[in-house]
C-alpha positions in Angstrom: 111.0 -27.3 93.5 108.9 -24.3 94.6 110.6 -20.9 94.3 111.2 -18.8 97.4 109.3 -15.5 98.1 112.2 -13.4 96.7 112.4 -15.4 93.4 113.0 -13.0 90.5 115.2 -10.5 92.4 118.9 -10.4 91.6 121.4 -9.2 94.2 125.0 -8.1 93.5 127.0 -9.1 96.5 130.4 -7.4 97.0 130.7 -8.3 100.7 133.2 -10.4 102.6 133.6 -12.2 106.0 130.3 -12.3 107.9 128.0 -9.3 108.1 127.4 -9.0 104.3 127.6 -12.7 103.5 125.1 -13.5 106.2 122.7 -10.8 104.8 123.0 -12.2 101.2 122.7 -15.8 102.4 119.5 -14.8 104.1 118.2 -13.3 100.9 119.4 -16.3 98.9 117.6 -18.7 101.3 114.4 -16.7 100.5 114.9 -17.2 96.7 116.9 -14.2 95.5 119.6 -14.8 92.9 122.8 -13.8 94.7 125.8 -13.0 92.5 128.9 -13.0 94.8 131.7 -10.9 93.5 135.0 -11.9 95.0 138.5 -10.6 94.6 140.9 -12.9 92.6 142.1 -14.4 95.9 138.6 -15.0 97.1 136.5 -13.9 100.1 138.8 -13.4 103.1 136.8 -16.0 105.0 137.8 -18.6 102.4 141.3 -18.6 103.9 140.3 -18.2 107.5 140.3 -21.2 109.7 140.4 -23.8 111.3 138.5 -25.9 110.9 139.3 -26.8 107.3 138.9 -29.9 105.2 140.6 -30.4 101.9 141.4 -26.7 101.8 137.8 -25.7 102.5 137.1 -23.4 105.4 134.0 -24.2 107.4 133.5 -20.5 108.1 133.0 -19.8 104.4 130.5 -22.6 104.0 128.5 -21.3 107.0 127.7 -18.0 105.3 127.6 -18.6 101.5 125.1 -21.1 100.4 122.5 -20.1 97.7 125.0 -17.9 95.8 126.9 -17.9 92.5 130.5 -16.8 92.5 132.5 -14.6 90.0 136.0 -13.4 90.8 136.8 -9.9 89.5 139.9 -7.7 90.0 138.4 -4.4 91.0 141.9 -2.8 90.9 141.6 -3.1 87.1 139.4 -0.5 85.4 137.9 -3.3 83.3 136.9 -5.0 86.5 135.1 -1.8 87.7 133.3 -1.6 84.4 132.3 -5.2 84.7 130.7 -4.6 88.1 128.7 -1.7 86.6 127.5 -4.0 83.8 126.3 -6.5 86.3 124.8 -3.8 88.5 122.7 -2.5 85.6 121.0 -5.9 85.6 120.5 -6.2 89.3 117.8 -5.1 91.7 120.1 -4.5 94.7 123.8 -4.2 95.5 125.5 -4.6 98.8 129.0 -3.9 100.1 130.7 -3.9 103.5 134.0 -2.2 102.8 135.4 0.5 105.1 133.7 3.8 104.3 135.1 5.5 101.2 136.6 2.3 99.7 133.7 1.7 97.3 133.7 5.3 96.2 137.5 5.3 95.5 137.0 2.1 93.4 134.3 3.7 91.4 131.5 1.5 92.5 129.9 3.7 95.2 126.2 4.5 95.1 126.7 7.7 93.0 128.4 5.8 90.2 126.1 2.7 90.4 123.0 4.8 90.3 124.1 6.3 87.0 123.8 2.9 85.4 120.7 1.8 87.3 118.5 4.5 89.0 116.2 1.8 90.4 118.9 -0.1 92.3 118.7 -0.5 96.0 122.3 0.0 97.3 123.2 -1.1 100.8 126.4 -0.4 102.6 127.3 -2.0 106.0 129.7 0.1 108.0 130.9 0.0 111.6 129.6 3.4 112.7 127.1 6.1 111.7 127.7 8.7 109.0 128.5 11.5 111.5 130.8 11.6 114.5 134.5 11.0 115.1 134.3 7.3 114.3 132.4 7.6 111.0 135.2 6.3 108.9 136.8 3.9 111.4 137.2 0.2 110.7 135.2 -2.2 112.9 134.9 -5.9 113.6 132.4 -7.8 115.7 134.2 -7.5 119.1 134.5 -3.8 118.7 130.8 -3.4 118.1 129.9 -5.7 121.0 132.0 -3.6 123.3 130.8 -0.2 122.0 127.1 -1.1 121.9 126.8 -2.2 125.5 126.4 -5.9 124.6 129.5 -7.0 126.4 128.6 -5.1 129.5 125.1 -6.7 129.6 126.7 -10.1 129.5 129.1 -9.3 132.4 128.9 -11.2 135.6 128.5 -10.0 139.2 132.1 -8.6 139.1 131.0 -6.2 136.3 133.7 -7.4 133.9 132.4 -7.1 130.3 132.1 -10.4 128.4 131.7 -10.8 124.7 129.2 -13.3 123.3 131.3 -16.1 121.8 130.0 -15.8 118.2 129.9 -13.0 115.6 126.7 -11.7 117.0 127.1 -8.1 116.0 128.0 -9.2 112.4 124.9 -11.4 112.2 122.6 -8.8 113.7 123.9 -6.2 111.2 123.5 -8.7 108.3 119.9 -9.5 109.4 119.1 -5.7 109.7 120.6 -5.2 106.2 118.5 -8.0 104.8 115.3 -6.6 106.2 116.2 -3.1 105.0 116.9 -4.4 101.5 113.6 -6.3 101.3 111.7 -3.2 102.4 113.6 -1.0 99.9 112.9 -3.5 97.1 109.2 -3.3 97.8 109.4 0.5 97.7 111.3 0.4 94.4 108.7 -1.8 92.8 106.0 0.5 94.0 107.6 3.8 93.0 110.2 2.8 90.5 113.0 4.5 92.4 115.9 2.9 94.2 117.7 4.3 97.2 120.9 4.2 99.4 120.8 2.3 102.7 123.6 2.6 105.2 123.5 0.1 108.0 125.9 1.1 110.8 126.8 -2.0 112.8 126.8 -0.2 116.1 123.3 1.2 115.5 121.9 -2.2 114.4 123.4 -3.7 117.5 122.2 -1.0 119.9 118.7 -1.3 118.4 118.9 -5.0 119.2 120.4 -4.7 122.7 119.2 -1.4 124.1 115.5 -2.1 124.5 114.9 -4.6 127.3 118.5 -4.3 128.6 118.4 -0.6 129.4 115.0 -0.5 131.1 116.6 1.3 134.0 117.6 4.1 131.7 114.3 4.5 129.8 113.0 7.4 131.8 114.8 10.8 131.8 116.2 11.8 134.1 117.3 8.5 135.5 115.7 7.4 138.8 116.9 5.2 141.6 116.3 2.1 139.4 118.8 3.1 136.7 120.9 0.0 137.5 118.0 -2.4 137.1 118.8 -5.1 134.5 116.5 -7.6 132.9 115.6 -10.5 135.2 113.9 -12.7 132.6 117.1 -14.5 131.4 117.6 -17.4 133.6 120.8 -19.4 133.6 120.5 -23.2 133.1 119.9 -25.2 136.3 122.2 -28.0 137.4 120.7 -31.4 137.5 122.2 -34.6 138.9 123.7 -35.5 135.5 123.5 -32.3 133.4 121.5 -29.1 133.0 118.0 -28.0 132.1 116.7 -24.6 131.1 113.7 -23.3 133.0 111.5 -20.4 131.7 108.9 -19.9 134.5 108.0 -16.2 134.6 104.4 -15.9 135.6 102.9 -16.4 139.0 100.6 -19.2 137.7 103.7 -21.1 136.3 105.5 -20.9 139.6 102.5 -22.0 141.5 102.1 -25.1 139.3 105.8 -25.8 139.5 106.0 -25.7 143.2 103.0 -28.0 143.5 104.5 -30.4 141.0 107.7 -30.7 143.0 105.7 -31.3 146.2 106.1 -27.9 147.9 103.0 -25.7 147.3 103.7 -23.9 150.6 106.7 -22.1 148.9 104.3 -20.2 146.7 102.0 -19.3 149.7 104.6 -17.1 151.4 103.1 -13.7 151.9 105.9 -11.4 150.7 106.3 -11.7 147.0 110.1 -11.3 146.8 110.7 -13.9 149.5 108.1 -16.2 147.9 109.9 -16.1 144.5 113.4 -16.5 146.1 112.3 -19.5 148.2 110.5 -21.1 145.3 113.5 -20.7 142.9 116.0 -21.8 145.4 113.9 -24.8 146.4 113.3 -26.0 142.8 117.0 -25.5 142.0 118.0 -27.7 145.0 115.6 -30.4 144.0 116.7 -30.4 140.4 120.4 -30.6 141.5 119.6 -34.0 143.0 117.3 -35.2 140.2 118.3 -36.8 136.9 117.8 -34.6 133.8 115.2 -36.8 132.3 113.0 -36.6 135.5 113.5 -32.8 135.7 112.2 -32.5 132.1 109.2 -34.6 133.1 108.5 -32.3 136.0 108.7 -29.2 133.8 106.3 -30.8 131.3 103.9 -32.0 134.1 103.8 -28.4 135.4 103.1 -27.0 131.9 106.0 -24.6 132.4 108.4 -23.5 129.5 111.6 -25.3 129.7 113.8 -27.9 128.0 117.2 -29.6 127.8 120.4 -27.5 127.8 122.3 -28.9 124.8 125.8 -28.9 123.5 126.3 -29.5 119.8 127.2 -33.1 120.7 123.7 -33.7 121.9 121.7 -31.2 119.9 121.8 -33.0 116.6 120.2 -36.1 118.1 117.4 -34.4 120.0 114.1 -35.9 118.9 112.7 -32.4 118.3 115.6 -31.5 116.0 115.4 -34.9 114.2 111.7 -34.7 113.7 111.8 -31.3 112.2 114.9 -31.9 110.1 116.4 -28.7 111.6 119.8 -29.5 110.1 120.5 -30.5 106.5 123.4 -32.3 104.9 124.8 -31.9 101.4 127.8 -33.0 99.4 130.6 -30.5 98.7 132.9 -31.3 95.8 136.0 -30.7 98.0 135.0 -31.0 101.6 132.6 -34.0 101.2 129.6 -34.3 103.5 128.7 -31.0 105.2 126.1 -30.2 107.8 124.2 -26.9 107.8 121.2 -25.4 109.7 117.9 -25.2 107.9 116.7 -21.6 107.1 114.9 -20.2 110.1 111.4 -19.7 108.5 108.8 -22.0 107.1 106.6 -20.7 104.3 103.6 -22.8 103.3 103.7 -21.9 99.6 107.2 -20.5 98.8 109.6 -22.4 101.1 113.0 -20.9 102.1 115.5 -23.6 101.4 119.0 -24.5 100.4 119.0 -24.4 96.6 122.7 -24.1 96.0 125.7 -25.3 98.0 128.4 -22.6 98.7 130.2 -21.9 95.4 133.7 -22.5 94.5 135.8 -19.4 93.7 134.6 -18.0 90.4 132.6 -21.2 89.7 129.8 -19.3 87.8 131.9 -16.7 86.0 131.0 -17.6 82.5 127.4 -18.4 83.3 126.9 -14.9 84.9 128.7 -13.0 82.2 126.8 -14.7 79.4 123.6 -13.6 81.2 124.6 -10.0 80.7 125.3 -10.7 77.0 129.1 -10.9 77.0 130.3 -13.0 74.2 132.7 -15.9 74.6 135.4 -13.8 73.0 134.9 -10.9 75.4 135.0 -13.3 78.3 138.3 -14.8 77.1 139.8 -11.3 76.7 138.9 -10.5 80.3 140.7 -13.7 81.4 143.8 -12.9 79.3 143.8 -9.5 81.0 143.4 -11.1 84.4 140.2 -9.2 85.1 138.5 -12.5 85.9 139.8 -15.8 87.2 139.8 -19.2 85.6 136.9 -20.8 87.6 137.8 -23.2 90.3 136.2 -26.5 89.4 137.1 -28.9 92.2 
């Protein structure tokens, strides 16, 4: 099996729930060795559900493949010391506690840097380091609301609507992963590590506030300050479902109107009326046409478009099946599990699932032996309840 492009890098992961685990899963997919440090009771998302199967939460499986697990009690000074021993052998470390928690535990950047000056230390927090909310807790819906994302999704009545997934968490995790990769490159070049703070709200604003605030780009605001993006089209109703249409250029609309048999719509002199008439006409035709025929029309016109799937239909789509976009693996407790393939394809160093999500503390002894702890030292840590007995099934 070819190794991923980040093979050889070791990441110490002290994160929980979504933002940090999504970051480290991304790095693990790319080949990094991820050591997931969990509290004795496990990552909070292990106990969050439903859905669950045989005690296993699907939410944990979604964000924790390609990792090894060790459970350490950080309330015990020996546990803090153990994290420092691990950090000394790692290239990067990441945490997503509330600001100040890592410092109080004795595993903040200042302390970790003493044992490993080359380490890249990343902290995901809700807000930036200055301002009245610098130390506030934050979860995904708070960030969606604060960043303007919920307002952008609002309908004509102006009511803010949250995206129904942990979007802010995942955007923050992706931002953190990119930041860590960049800092690892710099550390290899200069031999010096650094501290990275990823404020979720800033990661989300950087994601949202580019195309979505075009009416506010110029200062002072002009009469078009309320302009919003027009290039996100809702799916169109068909006689038996929906299709998604992505016609944006004049040439695409001209071809589409010809294909549906109404080239005169695109010959209307005034542009706005031309576009409105064409869109309305196509929508009316599609509403009376079976989905399969609508997709043929879209393809014949050489216009971007496709089916509008639910998960019930997505898995069987010929495109998804041909590209093996979803993978299956066997979990020792949950049985067969489906997971999406990593979102990149490398020709020489493929990103892939190398490890199923770990059981709690499953790799404890393996990890500790790699940092030269003896079997006797490991057993002493167990007796003192610094580490758990590994979960085995």
